[in-house]
N, C-alpha and C positions, 0 to 999 in steps of 0.2 A: 757554758752549753748545756741547751736544755735539752732535755725527750722525751720523742713523740712516737704513737703506734700509727700504724695508717691504715687504715682496712682498704682492702680495689675488690671491685666486680668487675672482670671482663667476660661481656655474652658473642657473640655470635649478632652482624649485621642481620636487622629483618630481611629475610630473600635468601640468605646463605643458605645451601645446607646442611641438615646437623641428624649427619645419620645416627651418632648417636643420640639422641633425642630421639629418635628413633623409632630405634631400639626398645628405646626405654618408654615409652611411649607403645608398644607391644607387649614388652612385655607386659606391662599394668592389668591393660585389655584382657591376658592370660589369665590372667588373677585375679579380676572379676572385677575391675574395678574398667567401669566400663559406660562413667562419666567422665575420664580422661581425656579430656580433647587436641592434644597439647602437650610438649615438652622442647625446649629451648637447655642442651644446659648452657655450662658457664663454667668461670674457674673464680678460685676464690683466692686474698695474698692476706697475709698480715702480718707488715716492715716494719721493726721496731728502726727507730735512727737518729740522732742527734744533726740539730740547729741550731741557729744562735735565735729563730723565734718562726711561727707557725707562718708564715708567712713565705720565708726562705723552705721549711720540709717539705710546704706545700708545695713546692716550683719543682723542688729533686723526687716526688713520690712523683712526677706529672713525668720528669725528665725521665725514671722508670721503666717507667709505662708506653712510655713510645721507641726508647731505646728496647726496651727485652722482653717484658711480660706481655702485652698483648702486639698484635697484625691489625696496626691503623685501619689495612690498607680492608677484612673484613673481619673485625673487630670492633668493640666499643666498650670503652671500660667509665667504670668512676672512680672517685672512691674519697676517702675521708678522714682527717688526719684530726686527730689532735694528743694533745701533752699530758704524759703519765709521770 
């Protein structure tokens, strides 16, 4: 078995309301960052796993994202898997 690390980014799909992003944008403007025009929030995960090969690791990470980490109705996700 080889060791891998997956780096996973999860973001809201375009058009899905992001209340946390709106609050952050408001705070940025209050702090004087007038150039800020939009904020979208997301989640980031790093997962260490063991698998026979990189392809198997990617498949497992894809399943993890679909089963637990992301809500595919309102969120998109991407991941990068590398051997450690």
